[in-house]
C-alpha positions, 0 to 999 in steps of 0.5 A: 705147123698146124691145121691151118697149113693142112690145105697147102699139103693135102691138095698138092698131094691129092694131085700127085695121087690123082696123076698116079691113078690116071697114068696106072690106067695108061700103064706108065708105071714110072709115072705111077710111082713117081706121082704116088710116092711124091704125093705120100712124101708131101703128105708125110711132110705135113704129118712130120711137121704136125708131130714137131709142133705138137710135141707128140704123135698126132694120134690123140684125136679122131681128126688126127687118126683121119689124118693117118687114114689119109696117108696110108690109103695111098700107101696101101694103094701103091703096095697093092698095085705094085704086087698084084697090078690092080689098075683100079686100087689107086683110083679107090685109094685116092678118093678115100684119101680125098674123103678123109682129107675133106672131113678134116678140112671142114672138121680138123678137130683140134685139141691141145698139145698135151697127152694124158700119162696112159698115151705117153707109152712108147707102144702108143704110137705104133699100136695106132700107126699099125691099125691105121694101115690095117684099116686102109688095106680092110677098107679097100678089101671091102669094095670087091665083095660089095660089088660081088653082092650087087652084080651077082653073077659072072663073078670070076676067082679073080675077083675074090681072090683080090679080097683074100690078099687084101684081107691076109695082109690087113689082117696081119696088120691088125693082129699086130695092132692088138698086139702092141695095144696089149703092150701099151695097156700092160704098161699104162694100166698093168693088165693087157686086156681089160674089156674096154668098149674098144677093145671088146669090138676090136676082138669081135672085128678080129675074129670076123676076119678070121672068120672069113679067112677059115671060110675061104681056106676051106675052099667054100664055093659059096662066093656069096656068103663069103662077100657077106662075112667081109661086109659084116666084118668091115661094119664091125671094123667101123664099129671099132674105129668110130662107132663106140663113140656113140655108146653110152657104155663108152662115153666117160669110161673108155680110154678109146673114145675121142673127145674135146676134153 
């Protein structure tokens, strides 16, 4: 199974996620879970087929990581919905999944089946998969701070608590992703940390989210400042994910840059 089959799985999955998001607003929970999980299953079937046809986890290229992000957005959405009953989260997760589906439809970035020896470590797959899940949660966490900064008034504790909950869970997975990455680096290159540009920005991103957590745990009343910290952390996250591809220091020197070679 290859990228030519992607649209035949992505579109039915997207329709299911749209229906799940629609029924969330109608308070029909059984249909919410049914359609959302069905869409997730359809999408994962394609990922599994890609995994088998490539004879490796589809995690090497930027297109393949976008594939996982499209998958984990509705997964994160249904988890958040089941835990806190935020109805809008499924609409947001569906929209974000659709954006990355469209990018992959127009720019699939097809590369060879083979993985370089360093990427054949058993720690590589959990490192990337856990990271993608944390990115999905932290992406959702950035929505409310942006809303707070735009609206600026009539902000309730419920709205900022939503961000807290998503950041706590997302940062936990981000931490595990970094630990898996350190174990991968140790096996592949003999050291846990090498100050690769990706690793440096991963550390900056982690520290930014930890700053937010500590700021909120100090029970600060300045919600505007908290919102700016999250927005800054999210920008660092984007730099960590794909922004380093455009850094001169990373080109040709970083194992984490995505290219066609």
